[in-house]
C-alpha positions in Angstrom: 59.9 -49.8 4.6 60.3 -48.7 1.0 59.4 -45.2 0.0 58.3 -44.5 -3.7 58.4 -41.1 -4.8 55.8 -40.2 -7.6 56.3 -36.9 -9.4 53.4 -34.8 -10.6 52.7 -35.3 -14.4 53.8 -32.3 -16.6 50.9 -30.9 -18.6 51.7 -29.3 -21.9 48.7 -26.9 -21.5 49.3 -25.4 -18.1 50.2 -22.0 -19.4 47.1 -20.5 -20.9 48.2 -16.9 -20.3 50.5 -16.9 -23.4 47.8 -18.1 -25.7 45.3 -15.6 -24.3 47.9 -12.6 -24.7 48.7 -13.8 -28.3 45.0 -13.9 -29.3 44.3 -10.4 -27.8 47.4 -9.0 -29.6 46.4 -10.7 -32.9 42.9 -9.3 -32.7 44.1 -5.8 -31.9 46.6 -5.9 -34.8 44.1 -7.2 -37.3 41.5 -4.4 -36.1 44.4 -1.7 -36.6 45.1 -2.8 -40.1 41.8 -1.8 -41.5 40.8 -2.8 -45.0 43.9 -4.8 -45.6 42.9 -7.4 -43.0 39.4 -7.9 -44.6 40.3 -11.4 -46.2 41.7 -12.5 -42.7 38.6 -11.4 -41.0 36.3 -13.2 -43.5 38.6 -16.4 -43.0 38.0 -16.4 -39.3 34.3 -15.6 -39.6 33.8 -18.6 -41.8 36.0 -20.7 -39.5 33.8 -19.8 -36.7 30.7 -20.8 -38.6 32.2 -24.3 -39.4 33.3 -24.8 -35.7 29.7 -23.7 -34.5 28.1 -26.2 -37.0 30.4 -29.0 -35.6 29.6 -28.1 -32.0 25.8 -28.1 -32.8 26.1 -31.7 -34.4 28.0 -32.9 -31.4 25.4 -31.4 -28.9 22.5 -32.9 -30.9 24.2 -36.4 -30.8 24.8 -36.3 -27.1 21.2 -35.1 -26.6 19.8 -37.9 -28.8 22.0 -40.4 -27.0 20.6 -39.3 -23.5 17.1 -39.5 -24.8 17.7 -43.0 -26.2 19.3 -44.1 -22.9 16.4 -42.8 -20.9 14.0 -44.6 -23.3 15.6 -47.8 -23.0 15.6 -47.6 -19.1 11.9 -46.6 -19.1 11.1 -49.4 -21.4 13.1 -51.9 -19.2 11.0 -50.5 -16.2 7.7 -51.2 -18.0 8.7 -54.7 -19.1 10.0 -55.5 -15.6 6.7 -54.1 -13.9 4.6 -56.6 -16.0 6.6 -59.5 -14.7 5.7 -61.3 -11.6 7.9 -63.1 -9.1 6.9 -66.7 -8.6 8.0 -67.5 -4.9 6.9 -71.2 -5.1 10.1 -72.1 -6.8 13.2 -72.0 -4.6 14.8 -68.6 -5.1 12.1 -67.2 -7.2 11.8 -66.9 -10.9 10.4 -64.4 -13.3 7.1 -65.2 -14.9 5.6 -63.0 -17.6 2.1 -62.0 -16.5 
């Protein structure tokens, strides 16, 4: 009997605490700088607006894709409900009625 050992994959993003602490320290430092950090605050504010617009576009595209999928399924159900199965032929065949 052969035993194969499989190691767990190493994920590069397992340590989120460091990123969280850095972001908190960065925000506190910008807040303490006062007027000198105004340009940096405006930059991040505009960056936030850009990211929110991208998220909105992605969410609408996902919503429209789901609506389209449901519409196709409903259309298929309506088409198939108007068909009749002809049992006189061997295994049955679809006849548009």
